[in-house]
All heavy atoms as a GROMACS GRO file, in nm:
protein
  520
    1MET      N    1   1.035   3.250   1.893
    1MET     CA    2   1.075   3.140   1.809
    1MET      C    3   0.963   3.036   1.806
    1MET      O    4   0.914   2.993   1.909
    1MET     CB    5   1.204   3.078   1.863
    1MET     CG    6   1.242   2.952   1.793
    1MET     SD    7   1.389   2.882   1.868
    1MET     CE    8   1.489   2.873   1.727
    2ILE      N    9   0.924   2.998   1.687
    2ILE     CA   10   0.819   2.898   1.670
    2ILE      C   11   0.885   2.763   1.642
    2ILE      O   12   0.966   2.750   1.551
    2ILE     CB   13   0.726   2.935   1.554
    2ILE    CG1   14   0.657   3.068   1.584
    2ILE    CG2   15   0.626   2.825   1.528
    2ILE    CD1   16   0.573   3.118   1.470
    3VAL      N   17   0.848   2.665   1.722
    3VAL     CA   18   0.902   2.530   1.706
    3VAL      C   19   0.794   2.444   1.643
    3VAL      O   20   0.683   2.436   1.694
    3VAL     CB   21   0.946   2.471   1.842
    3VAL    CG1   22   0.997   2.330   1.823
    3VAL    CG2   23   1.049   2.559   1.906
    4THR      N   24   0.826   2.384   1.533
    4THR     CA   25   0.730   2.295   1.466
    4THR      C   26   0.787   2.155   1.463
    4THR      O   27   0.908   2.135   1.452
    4THR     CB   28   0.702   2.342   1.322
    4THR    OG1   29   0.823   2.341   1.249
    4THR    CG2   30   0.640   2.479   1.321
    5ARG      N   31   0.699   2.060   1.474
    5ARG     CA   32   0.740   1.921   1.464
    5ARG      C   33   0.727   1.878   1.319
    5ARG      O   34   0.633   1.917   1.250
    5ARG     CB   35   0.652   1.833   1.551
    5ARG     CG   36   0.678   1.855   1.698
    5ARG     CD   37   0.596   1.759   1.780
    5ARG     NE   38   0.456   1.800   1.775
    5ARG     CZ   39   0.354   1.723   1.807
    5ARG    NH1   40   0.375   1.601   1.847
    5ARG    NH2   41   0.232   1.769   1.800
    6PRO      N   42   0.819   1.795   1.272
    6PRO     CA   43   0.805   1.746   1.136
    6PRO      C   44   0.684   1.654   1.125
    6PRO      O   45   0.648   1.586   1.221
    6PRO     CB   46   0.936   1.671   1.111
    6PRO     CG   47   0.989   1.638   1.246
    6PRO     CD   48   0.938   1.745   1.338
    7LEU      N   49   0.621   1.656   1.010
    7LEU     CA   50   0.508   1.567   0.987
    7LEU      C   51   0.555   1.424   0.985
    7LEU      O   52   0.660   1.392   0.932
    7LEU     CB   53   0.440   1.601   0.854
    7LEU     CG   54   0.374   1.737   0.845
    7LEU    CD1   55   0.326   1.762   0.703
    7LEU    CD2   56   0.259   1.746   0.943
    8LYS      N   57   0.475   1.338   1.044
    8LYS     CA   58   0.510   1.196   1.044
    8LYS      C   59   0.491   1.141   0.904
    8LYS      O   60   0.381   1.142   0.849
    8LYS     CB   61   0.424   1.119   1.143
    8LYS     CG   62   0.460   0.974   1.149
    8LYS     CD   63   0.374   0.900   1.248
    8LYS     CE   64   0.411   0.753   1.246
    8LYS     NZ   65   0.324   0.675   1.331
    9SER      N   66   0.596   1.094   0.847
    9SER     CA   67   0.590   1.039   0.713
    9SER      C   68   0.564   0.889   0.723
    9SER      O   69   0.633   0.818   0.793
    9SER     CB   70   0.723   1.064   0.641
    9SER     OG   71   0.726   0.994   0.520
   10HIS      N   72   0.461   0.845   0.654
   10HIS     CA   73   0.433   0.703   0.651
   10HIS      C   74   0.524   0.639   0.548
   10HIS      O   75   0.522   0.674   0.431
   10HIS     CB   76   0.287   0.676   0.613
   10HIS     CG   77   0.190   0.715   0.719
   10HIS    ND1   78   0.175   0.643   0.834
   10HIS    CD2   79   0.105   0.818   0.728
   10HIS    CE1   80   0.082   0.699   0.909
   10HIS    NE2   81   0.039   0.808   0.847
   11THR      N   82   0.606   0.547   0.593
   11THR     CA   83   0.690   0.476   0.499
   11THR      C   84   0.609   0.364   0.437
   11THR      O   85   0.504   0.326   0.486
   11THR     CB   86   0.814   0.418   0.571
   11THR    OG1   87   0.769   0.330   0.675
   11THR    CG2   88   0.900   0.527   0.629
   12LEU      N   89   0.658   0.312   0.331
   12LEU     CA   90   0.588   0.207   0.258
   12LEU      C   91   0.617   0.073   0.324
   12LEU      O   92   0.723   0.013   0.302
   12LEU     CB   93   0.629   0.208   0.111
   12LEU     CG   94   0.547   0.122   0.016
   12LEU    CD1   95   0.399   0.152   0.027
   12LEU    CD2   96   0.592   0.145  -0.125
   13THR      N   97   0.527   0.028   0.409
   13THR     CA   98   0.537  -0.102   0.475
   13THR      C   99   0.403  -0.173   0.465
   13THR      O  100   0.301  -0.111   0.438
   13THR     CB  101   0.574  -0.088   0.624
   13THR    OG1  102   0.473  -0.010   0.688
   13THR    CG2  103   0.710  -0.023   0.642
   14ARG      N  104   0.404  -0.303   0.492
   14ARG     CA  105   0.281  -0.380   0.496
   14ARG      C  106   0.233  -0.383   0.640
   14ARG      O  107   0.300  -0.437   0.727
   14ARG     CB  108   0.305  -0.522   0.446
   14ARG     CG  109   0.342  -0.528   0.299
   14ARG     CD  110   0.361  -0.669   0.247
   14ARG     NE  111   0.471  -0.737   0.315
   14ARG     CZ  112   0.456  -0.849   0.386
   14ARG    NH1  113   0.339  -0.906   0.398
   14ARG    NH2  114   0.559  -0.905   0.443
   15PRO      N  115   0.119  -0.322   0.669
   15PRO     CA  116   0.072  -0.317   0.807
   15PRO      C  117   0.027  -0.454   0.857
   15PRO      O  118  -0.010  -0.542   0.779
   15PRO     CB  119  -0.046  -0.220   0.801
   15PRO     CG  120  -0.093  -0.227   0.662
   15PRO     CD  121   0.028  -0.255   0.578
   16ARG      N  122   0.032  -0.472   0.988
   16ARG     CA  123  -0.014  -0.598   1.047
   16ARG      C  124  -0.166  -0.605   1.052
   16ARG      O  125  -0.223  -0.714   1.047
   16ARG     CB  126   0.042  -0.613   1.188
   16ARG     CG  127   0.190  -0.635   1.188
   16ARG     CD  128   0.240  -0.657   1.327
   16ARG     NE  129   0.386  -0.666   1.322
   16ARG     CZ  130   0.462  -0.680   1.426
   16ARG    NH1  131   0.408  -0.687   1.546
   16ARG    NH2  132   0.592  -0.687   1.413
   17ASP      N  133  -0.229  -0.492   1.065
   17ASP     CA  134  -0.376  -0.490   1.069
   17ASP      C  135  -0.430  -0.452   0.931
   17ASP      O  136  -0.358  -0.400   0.848
   17ASP     CB  137  -0.425  -0.391   1.174
   17ASP     CG  138  -0.376  -0.250   1.150
   17ASP    OD1  139  -0.276  -0.233   1.077
   17ASP    OD2  140  -0.436  -0.155   1.202
   18ASN      N  141  -0.555  -0.482   0.907
   18ASN     CA  142  -0.624  -0.445   0.784
   18ASN      C  143  -0.570  -0.517   0.661
   18ASN      O  144  -0.581  -0.469   0.549
   18ASN     CB  145  -0.620  -0.292   0.763
   18ASN     CG  146  -0.733  -0.244   0.675
   18ASN    OD1  147  -0.827  -0.318   0.648
   18ASN    ND2  148  -0.725  -0.122   0.631
   19ARG      N  149  -0.512  -0.634   0.679
   19ARG     CA  150  -0.464  -0.714   0.566
   19ARG      C  151  -0.577  -0.801   0.513
   19ARG      O  152  -0.660  -0.848   0.589
   19ARG     CB  153  -0.352  -0.806   0.609
   19ARG     CG  154  -0.221  -0.740   0.633
   19ARG     CD  155  -0.117  -0.845   0.663
   19ARG     NE  156   0.013  -0.784   0.686
   19ARG     CZ  157   0.123  -0.854   0.706
   19ARG    NH1  158   0.119  -0.984   0.709
   19ARG    NH2  159   0.237  -0.792   0.726
   20MET      N  160  -0.575  -0.826   0.384
   20MET     CA  161  -0.665  -0.926   0.328
   20MET      C  162  -0.583  -1.045   0.279
   20MET      O  163  -0.611  -1.158   0.314
   20MET     CB  164  -0.749  -0.870   0.214
   20MET     CG  165  -0.858  -0.779   0.263
   20MET     SD  166  -0.984  -0.749   0.144
   20MET     CE  167  -1.088  -0.890   0.165
   21ILE      N  168  -0.482  -1.021   0.201
   21ILE     CA  169  -0.395  -1.130   0.154
   21ILE      C  170  -0.255  -1.107   0.210
   21ILE      O  171  -0.209  -1.181   0.295
   21ILE     CB  172  -0.392  -1.137   0.000
   21ILE    CG1  173  -0.533  -1.168  -0.051
   21ILE    CG2  174  -0.293  -1.242  -0.046
   21ILE    CD1  175  -0.546  -1.165  -0.200
   22ALA      N  176  -0.188  -1.004   0.164
   22ALA     CA  177  -0.051  -0.979   0.210
   22ALA      C  178  -0.032  -0.840   0.269
   22ALA      O  179   0.071  -0.812   0.326
   22ALA     CB  180   0.046  -0.997   0.093
   23GLY      N  181  -0.129  -0.753   0.254
   23GLY     CA  182  -0.117  -0.619   0.308
   23GLY      C  183  -0.057  -0.517   0.214
   23GLY      O  184  -0.030  -0.404   0.254
   24VAL      N  185  -0.035  -0.555   0.090
   24VAL     CA  186   0.026  -0.463  -0.006
   24VAL      C  187  -0.068  -0.346  -0.035
   24VAL      O  188  -0.025  -0.230  -0.030
   24VAL     CB  189   0.065  -0.537  -0.136
   24VAL    CG1  190   0.114  -0.439  -0.241
   24VAL    CG2  191   0.172  -0.640  -0.108
   25CYS      N  192  -0.194  -0.372  -0.062
   25CYS     CA  193  -0.289  -0.265  -0.092
   25CYS      C  194  -0.309  -0.176   0.030
   25CYS      O  195  -0.320  -0.053   0.018
   25CYS     CB  196  -0.421  -0.322  -0.139
   25CYS     SG  197  -0.412  -0.395  -0.304
   26ALA      N  198  -0.314  -0.235   0.149
   26ALA     CA  199  -0.330  -0.156   0.271
   26ALA      C  200  -0.208  -0.067   0.294
   26ALA      O  201  -0.221   0.048   0.335
   26ALA     CB  202  -0.351  -0.248   0.391
   27GLY      N  203  -0.090  -0.117   0.265
   27GLY     CA  204   0.032  -0.037   0.278
   27GLY      C  205   0.037   0.078   0.180
   27GLY      O  206   0.075   0.190   0.214
   28LEU      N  207  -0.003   0.050   0.056
   28LEU     CA  208  -0.007   0.156  -0.045
   28LEU      C  209  -0.111   0.262  -0.010
   28LEU      O  210  -0.086   0.382  -0.026
   28LEU     CB  211  -0.036   0.097  -0.183
   28LEU     CG  212   0.076   0.013  -0.246
   28LEU    CD1  213   0.024  -0.058  -0.370
   28LEU    CD2  214   0.195   0.100  -0.278
   29ALA      N  215  -0.226   0.218   0.040
   29ALA     CA  216  -0.330   0.312   0.078
   29ALA      C  217  -0.284   0.401   0.192
   29ALA      O  218  -0.306   0.523   0.191
   29ALA     CB  219  -0.456   0.237   0.118
   30ARG      N  220  -0.220   0.343   0.292
   30ARG     CA  221  -0.171   0.422   0.405
   30ARG      C  222  -0.063   0.519   0.361
   30ARG      O  223  -0.061   0.634   0.402
   30ARG     CB  224  -0.115   0.330   0.512
   30ARG     CG  225  -0.065   0.408   0.632
   30ARG     CD  226   0.006   0.323   0.732
   30ARG     NE  227  -0.084   0.225   0.791
   30ARG     CZ  228  -0.044   0.134   0.877
   30ARG    NH1  229   0.082   0.126   0.911
   30ARG    NH2  230  -0.130   0.049   0.928
   31ARG      N  231   0.026   0.476   0.275
   31ARG     CA  232   0.138   0.561   0.231
   31ARG      C  233   0.089   0.683   0.154
   31ARG      O  234   0.141   0.793   0.170
   31ARG     CB  235   0.233   0.479   0.144
   31ARG     CG  236   0.342   0.558   0.073
   31ARG     CD  237   0.435   0.624   0.172
   31ARG     NE  238   0.540   0.697   0.109
   31ARG     CZ  239   0.534   0.826   0.075
   31ARG    NH1  240   0.426   0.895   0.099
   31ARG    NH2  241   0.636   0.886   0.017
   32PHE      N  242  -0.013   0.664   0.069
   32PHE     CA  243  -0.059   0.774  -0.015
   32PHE      C  244  -0.186   0.840   0.036
   32PHE      O  245  -0.243   0.925  -0.032
   32PHE     CB  246  -0.077   0.725  -0.159
   32PHE     CG  247   0.052   0.683  -0.223
   32PHE    CD1  248   0.079   0.550  -0.247
   32PHE    CD2  249   0.149   0.777  -0.254
   32PHE    CE1  250   0.200   0.510  -0.304
   32PHE    CE2  251   0.270   0.739  -0.310
   32PHE     CZ  252   0.295   0.605  -0.334
   33GLY      N  253  -0.232   0.802   0.155
   33GLY     CA  254  -0.346   0.868   0.217
   33GLY      C  255  -0.479   0.839   0.150
   33GLY      O  256  -0.566   0.924   0.147
   34LEU      N  257  -0.494   0.720   0.096
   34LEU     CA  258  -0.616   0.681   0.028
   34LEU      C  259  -0.692   0.578   0.111
   34LEU      O  260  -0.638   0.520   0.205
   34LEU     CB  261  -0.583   0.621  -0.109
   34LEU     CG  262  -0.510   0.712  -0.206
   34LEU    CD1  263  -0.464   0.632  -0.327
   34LEU    CD2  264  -0.600   0.825  -0.250
   35SER      N  265  -0.815   0.553   0.072
   35SER     CA  266  -0.894   0.448   0.135
   35SER      C  267  -0.843   0.312   0.089
   35SER      O  268  -0.809   0.294  -0.028
   35SER     CB  269  -1.040   0.465   0.096
   35SER     OG  270  -1.113   0.352   0.132
   36THR      N  271  -0.839   0.218   0.182
   36THR     CA  272  -0.793   0.084   0.147
   36THR      C  273  -0.884   0.020   0.042
   36THR      O  274  -0.836  -0.046  -0.050
   36THR     CB  275  -0.789  -0.005   0.273
   36THR    OG1  276  -0.711   0.062   0.371
   36THR    CG2  277  -0.727  -0.138   0.244
   37GLY      N  278  -1.014   0.043   0.054
   37GLY     CA  279  -1.109  -0.012  -0.043
   37GLY      C  280  -1.087   0.041  -0.183
   37GLY      O  281  -1.100  -0.033  -0.280
   38VAL      N  282  -1.052   0.168  -0.193
   38VAL     CA  283  -1.026   0.229  -0.324
   38VAL      C  284  -0.903   0.165  -0.389
   38VAL      O  285  -0.904   0.132  -0.509
   38VAL     CB  286  -1.008   0.382  -0.311
   38VAL    CG1  287  -0.957   0.443  -0.440
   38VAL    CG2  288  -1.139   0.446  -0.269
   39VAL      N  289  -0.798   0.145  -0.312
   39VAL     CA  290  -0.675   0.085  -0.367
   39VAL      C  291  -0.702  -0.060  -0.408
   39VAL      O  292  -0.656  -0.104  -0.514
   39VAL     CB  293  -0.560   0.095  -0.266
   39VAL    CG1  294  -0.437   0.023  -0.316
   39VAL    CG2  295  -0.528   0.240  -0.237
   40ARG      N  296  -0.775  -0.133  -0.326
   40ARG     CA  297  -0.806  -0.273  -0.360
   40ARG      C  298  -0.892  -0.280  -0.486
   40ARG      O  299  -0.868  -0.365  -0.573
   40ARG     CB  300  -0.878  -0.340  -0.244
   40ARG     CG  301  -0.787  -0.367  -0.128
   40ARG     CD  302  -0.860  -0.430  -0.012
   40ARG     NE  303  -0.767  -0.451   0.097
   40ARG     CZ  304  -0.801  -0.445   0.224
   40ARG    NH1  305  -0.926  -0.417   0.258
   40ARG    NH2  306  -0.710  -0.465   0.317
   41LEU      N  307  -0.991  -0.194  -0.497
   41LEU     CA  308  -1.076  -0.191  -0.616
   41LEU      C  309  -0.995  -0.154  -0.740
   41LEU      O  310  -1.010  -0.215  -0.845
   41LEU     CB  311  -1.191  -0.092  -0.597
   41LEU     CG  312  -1.289  -0.080  -0.713
   41LEU    CD1  313  -1.362  -0.212  -0.736
   41LEU    CD2  314  -1.387   0.032  -0.688
   42ALA      N  315  -0.906  -0.057  -0.727
   42ALA     CA  316  -0.821  -0.017  -0.840
   42ALA      C  317  -0.731  -0.133  -0.883
   42ALA      O  318  -0.711  -0.156  -1.003
   42ALA     CB  319  -0.737   0.104  -0.803
   43PHE      N  320  -0.680  -0.210  -0.786
   43PHE     CA  321  -0.596  -0.323  -0.821
   43PHE      C  322  -0.676  -0.430  -0.895
   43PHE      O  323  -0.631  -0.482  -0.997
   43PHE     CB  324  -0.530  -0.383  -0.697
   43PHE     CG  325  -0.456  -0.510  -0.726
   43PHE    CD1  326  -0.337  -0.506  -0.797
   43PHE    CD2  327  -0.507  -0.632  -0.688
   43PHE    CE1  328  -0.269  -0.623  -0.828
   43PHE    CE2  329  -0.440  -0.750  -0.717
   43PHE     CZ  330  -0.320  -0.746  -0.788
   44VAL      N  331  -0.794  -0.462  -0.844
   44VAL     CA  332  -0.876  -0.565  -0.908
   44VAL      C  333  -0.915  -0.522  -1.049
   44VAL      O  334  -0.909  -0.601  -1.143
   44VAL     CB  335  -1.001  -0.595  -0.822
   44VAL    CG1  336  -1.100  -0.680  -0.898
   44VAL    CG2  337  -0.960  -0.664  -0.693
   45LEU      N  338  -0.954  -0.396  -1.064
   45LEU     CA  339  -0.990  -0.346  -1.197
   45LEU      C  340  -0.870  -0.343  -1.291
   45LEU      O  341  -0.882  -0.370  -1.411
   45LEU     CB  342  -1.054  -0.208  -1.187
   45LEU     CG  343  -1.192  -0.204  -1.122
   45LEU    CD1  344  -1.240  -0.059  -1.110
   45LEU    CD2  345  -1.291  -0.288  -1.199
   46SER      N  346  -0.752  -0.312  -1.237
   46SER     CA  347  -0.633  -0.309  -1.322
   46SER      C  348  -0.594  -0.449  -1.369
   46SER      O  349  -0.530  -0.464  -1.472
   46SER     CB  350  -0.516  -0.244  -1.248
   46SER     OG  351  -0.463  -0.332  -1.150
   47CYS      N  352  -0.633  -0.552  -1.294
   47CYS     CA  353  -0.603  -0.689  -1.337
   47CYS      C  354  -0.683  -0.730  -1.460
   47CYS      O  355  -0.649  -0.827  -1.527
   47CYS     CB  356  -0.629  -0.787  -1.222
   47CYS     SG  357  -0.501  -0.778  -1.095
   48LEU      N  358  -0.789  -0.655  -1.490
   48LEU     CA  359  -0.865  -0.683  -1.611
   48LEU      C  360  -0.793  -0.633  -1.737
   48LEU      O  361  -0.825  -0.676  -1.847
   48LEU     CB  362  -1.004  -0.618  -1.602
   48LEU     CG  363  -1.092  -0.666  -1.486
   48LEU    CD1  364  -1.220  -0.584  -1.480
   48LEU    CD2  365  -1.122  -0.814  -1.498
   49LEU      N  366  -0.697  -0.545  -1.719
   49LEU     CA  367  -0.619  -0.492  -1.830
   49LEU      C  368  -0.495  -0.578  -1.850
   49LEU      O  369  -0.445  -0.639  -1.755
   49LEU     CB  370  -0.578  -0.348  -1.800
   49LEU     CG  371  -0.691  -0.248  -1.777
   49LEU    CD1  372  -0.634  -0.116  -1.728
   49LEU    CD2  373  -0.770  -0.229  -1.905
   50PRO      N  374  -0.443  -0.580  -1.972
   50PRO     CA  375  -0.319  -0.656  -1.992
   50PRO      C  376  -0.202  -0.585  -1.925
   50PRO      O  377  -0.195  -0.463  -1.920
   50PRO     CB  378  -0.302  -0.657  -2.145
   50PRO     CG  379  -0.384  -0.544  -2.194
   50PRO     CD  380  -0.495  -0.523  -2.095
   51GLY      N  381  -0.114  -0.664  -1.868
   51GLY     CA  382   0.003  -0.607  -1.803
   51GLY      C  383   0.048  -0.692  -1.686
   51GLY      O  384  -0.016  -0.791  -1.650
   52PRO      N  385   0.156  -0.653  -1.623
   52PRO     CA  386   0.217  -0.734  -1.516
   52PRO      C  387   0.168  -0.697  -1.375
   52PRO      O  388   0.245  -0.702  -1.280
   52PRO     CB  389   0.365  -0.701  -1.532
   52PRO     CG  390   0.364  -0.558  -1.573
   52PRO     CD  391   0.244  -0.545  -1.666
   53GLN      N  392   0.042  -0.662  -1.359
   53GLN     CA  393  -0.007  -0.615  -1.229
   53GLN      C  394   0.012  -0.721  -1.120
   53GLN      O  395   0.055  -0.690  -1.009
   53GLN     CB  396  -0.156  -0.576  -1.236
   53GLN     CG  397  -0.184  -0.458  -1.321
   53GLN     CD  398  -0.203  -0.495  -1.467
   53GLN    OE1  399  -0.160  -0.598  -1.514
   53GLN    NE2  400  -0.269  -0.408  -1.541
   54PHE      N  401  -0.023  -0.845  -1.149
   54PHE     CA  402  -0.012  -0.950  -1.048
   54PHE      C  403   0.134  -0.975  -1.011
   54PHE      O  404   0.166  -0.998  -0.895
   54PHE     CB  405  -0.078  -1.078  -1.099
   54PHE     CG  406  -0.090  -1.183  -0.993
   54PHE    CD1  407  -0.178  -1.168  -0.888
   54PHE    CD2  408  -0.012  -1.297  -0.997
   54PHE    CE1  409  -0.190  -1.263  -0.788
   54PHE    CE2  410  -0.022  -1.393  -0.899
   54PHE     CZ  411  -0.111  -1.377  -0.793
   55VAL      N  412   0.223  -0.967  -1.109
   55VAL     CA  413   0.366  -0.986  -1.082
   55VAL      C  414   0.417  -0.872  -0.995
   55VAL      O  415   0.496  -0.895  -0.901
   55VAL     CB  416   0.446  -0.996  -1.214
   55VAL    CG1  417   0.595  -1.002  -1.188
   55VAL    CG2  418   0.399  -1.117  -1.294
   56VAL      N  419   0.374  -0.750  -1.021
   56VAL     CA  420   0.414  -0.635  -0.940
   56VAL      C  421   0.366  -0.653  -0.796
   56VAL      O  422   0.438  -0.626  -0.701
   56VAL     CB  423   0.362  -0.503  -1.001
   56VAL    CG1  424   0.382  -0.386  -0.906
   56VAL    CG2  425   0.429  -0.476  -1.134
   57TYR      N  426   0.244  -0.704  -0.779
   57TYR     CA  427   0.191  -0.731  -0.645
   57TYR      C  428   0.280  -0.831  -0.572
   57TYR      O  429   0.314  -0.813  -0.455
   57TYR     CB  430   0.048  -0.784  -0.655
   57TYR     CG  431  -0.018  -0.798  -0.520
   57TYR    CD1  432  -0.090  -0.694  -0.464
   57TYR    CD2  433  -0.010  -0.917  -0.448
   57TYR    CE1  434  -0.152  -0.706  -0.341
   57TYR    CE2  435  -0.071  -0.930  -0.324
   57TYR     CZ  436  -0.141  -0.825  -0.271
   57TYR     OH  437  -0.201  -0.837  -0.149
   58LEU      N  438   0.319  -0.939  -0.641
   58LEU     CA  439   0.404  -1.040  -0.579
   58LEU      C  440   0.541  -0.985  -0.542
   58LEU      O  441   0.596  -1.016  -0.436
   58LEU     CB  442   0.419  -1.161  -0.672
   58LEU     CG  443   0.293  -1.244  -0.694
   58LEU    CD1  444   0.320  -1.354  -0.796
   58LEU    CD2  445   0.241  -1.301  -0.564
   59VAL      N  446   0.596  -0.900  -0.627
   59VAL     CA  447   0.726  -0.838  -0.598
   59VAL      C  448   0.716  -0.746  -0.477
   59VAL      O  449   0.801  -0.747  -0.389
   59VAL     CB  450   0.780  -0.762  -0.723
   59VAL    CG1  451   0.898  -0.676  -0.689
   59VAL    CG2  452   0.815  -0.862  -0.832
   60LEU      N  453   0.609  -0.666  -0.472
   60LEU     CA  454   0.589  -0.579  -0.356
   60LEU      C  455   0.571  -0.660  -0.229
   60LEU      O  456   0.621  -0.625  -0.122
   60LEU     CB  457   0.470  -0.486  -0.378
   60LEU     CG  458   0.491  -0.374  -0.477
   60LEU    CD1  459   0.358  -0.300  -0.503
   60LEU    CD2  460   0.596  -0.276  -0.429
   61TRP      N  461   0.501  -0.772  -0.239
   61TRP     CA  462   0.480  -0.860  -0.124
   61TRP      C  463   0.615  -0.913  -0.074
   61TRP      O  464   0.641  -0.919   0.046
   61TRP     CB  465   0.389  -0.974  -0.164
   61TRP     CG  466   0.350  -1.069  -0.053
   61TRP    CD1  467   0.383  -1.063   0.079
   61TRP    CD2  468   0.266  -1.183  -0.067
   61TRP    NE1  469   0.325  -1.167   0.146
   61TRP    CE2  470   0.252  -1.242   0.059
   61TRP    CE3  471   0.201  -1.240  -0.175
   61TRP    CZ2  472   0.176  -1.357   0.080
   61TRP    CZ3  473   0.126  -1.354  -0.152
   61TRP    CH2  474   0.114  -1.411  -0.026
   62ALA      N  475   0.703  -0.946  -0.167
   62ALA     CA  476   0.832  -1.002  -0.130
   62ALA      C  477   0.928  -0.897  -0.072
   62ALA      O  478   1.006  -0.926   0.019
   62ALA     CB  479   0.897  -1.068  -0.252
   63PHE      N  480   0.922  -0.774  -0.123
   63PHE     CA  481   1.022  -0.675  -0.085
   63PHE      C  482   0.977  -0.571   0.017
   63PHE      O  483   1.062  -0.508   0.079
   63PHE     CB  484   1.075  -0.602  -0.210
   63PHE     CG  485   1.165  -0.689  -0.293
   63PHE    CD1  486   1.122  -0.738  -0.415
   63PHE    CD2  487   1.290  -0.723  -0.247
   63PHE    CE1  488   1.203  -0.819  -0.492
   63PHE    CE2  489   1.373  -0.805  -0.323
   63PHE     CZ  490   1.330  -0.854  -0.445
   64LEU      N  491   0.846  -0.551   0.036
   64LEU     CA  492   0.802  -0.455   0.137
   64LEU      C  493   0.816  -0.514   0.275
   64LEU      O  494   0.770  -0.626   0.299
   64LEU     CB  495   0.657  -0.414   0.113
   64LEU     CG  496   0.627  -0.321  -0.002
   64LEU    CD1  497   0.480  -0.289  -0.006
   64LEU    CD2  498   0.706  -0.194   0.009
   65PRO      N  499   0.877  -0.443   0.365
   65PRO     CA  500   0.888  -0.496   0.501
   65PRO      C  501   0.755  -0.493   0.573
   65PRO      O  502   0.673  -0.405   0.550
   65PRO     CB  503   0.989  -0.401   0.568
   65PRO     CG  504   0.978  -0.274   0.491
   65PRO     CD  505   0.943  -0.313   0.350
   66SER      N  506   0.735  -0.588   0.660
   66SER     CA  507   0.615  -0.590   0.742
   66SER      C  508   0.640  -0.508   0.868
   66SER      O  509   0.752  -0.496   0.914
   66SER     CB  510   0.582  -0.735   0.780
   66SER     OG  511   0.461  -0.741   0.849
   67GLU      N  512   0.534  -0.450   0.921
   67GLU     CA  513   0.548  -0.370   1.044
   67GLU      C  514   0.589  -0.457   1.159
   67GLU      O  515   0.549  -0.567   1.177
   67GLU     CB  516   0.417  -0.302   1.079
   67GLU     CG  517   0.393  -0.179   1.001
   67GLU     CD  518   0.266  -0.106   1.049
   67GLU    OE1  519   0.174  -0.171   1.101
   67GLU    OE2  520   0.263   0.014   1.029
   0.00000   0.00000   0.00000
């Protein structure tokens, strides 16, 4: 019988370390296995486009639990 452990799933939280403003980009990067710098750059570039990106960031900041 082979016993396997379940993979540790990273939940979507704002980490205490590696924060710049609120930790939203760091939490998203950790959850999806991306580099924090890539997520931050994508967010900054997306703010150049029309849309509610900044509002989404504020909502995530308000509703994502901190570690």
